[in-house]
N, C-alpha and C positions, 0 to 999 in steps of 0.2 A: 478881241482881235486888235492887233496893233496896226499902225499905219504902214503903208507899203514901202517906205523908204523914200528919201528925197530923190528927185530927178537929178540926173547927172549928165554932164557933157563930156566926161572923161572918156578916153579911148579904151582903157582897161579898168575894170571895176568888178565888184561883186554884184550878183543879181539881187533884186528885191524879192520879197515873197511873191508879189504879184507877177513879176517877170518870170520867176521860176515856174509858176503855174502856167503861164502863157507859153513859154518856150519848151517846157517839159510837161505835156498835158497829162500824162499818167504817172502815178507814183513809181512804177517800174522804170520809167525813163530817167528818173532822178537818182536812182541807185548808183553809187560810186564806190566800187571795190569794198563793199560792206563797211563803209566808214561814213560818219555823218560829216556835214559840211556847213560852213557859215553862209548866211545871207546878210545883206546890209540893213534889213528892216529891224527896227527896234522890237525888243521882246516885251515881256510882261512888266518889266521895270526899266529904269534908265541904266541899269547895270547889266542888262541882258540884250542879246540879239537873237533873232529867229535863226533856226537851223533847219536843214533837211536831215531827218533821221536816216539811219543806215538802211531802213526799209523803204526809203523814198518819200515818206510822208513829211509834209512841212509842219514843223513844231512852232506854233505862233507864240508860245510862252518863252521859248528860246533857252539859251544857256548863258551863264555868266560870262561876260566878255574877257575876264581874266583867267578863264579855263584854258589850260595849255594843251588840250588835245583836240581832235577833230581835223577836218581838212578845209582847204580853200580851193574853190573852183572859179578862178577869175574868168571873165569873158572879155572879148576884144572885138570891137567893131572895125571892119576893114572897108575902105571905100573902093567900090568897083569902078574901074575905068572903062 
């Protein structure tokens, strides 16, 4: 299992594997139009990043970062006034 990704203070970013599990508690909550999507957490090697498979499961081995398919689901924090 890889680390969950560096903490970030960015306003728009990719979720870490830990955050994806926290904010989308069930695999079915992580499904995105039958497409897999990237996370910012390192994968099995320094050339891979974790992904969420098309079935919603987090793949901790990940995919090679030079892979040119898959999706991106950025998140954004908004300040409530």
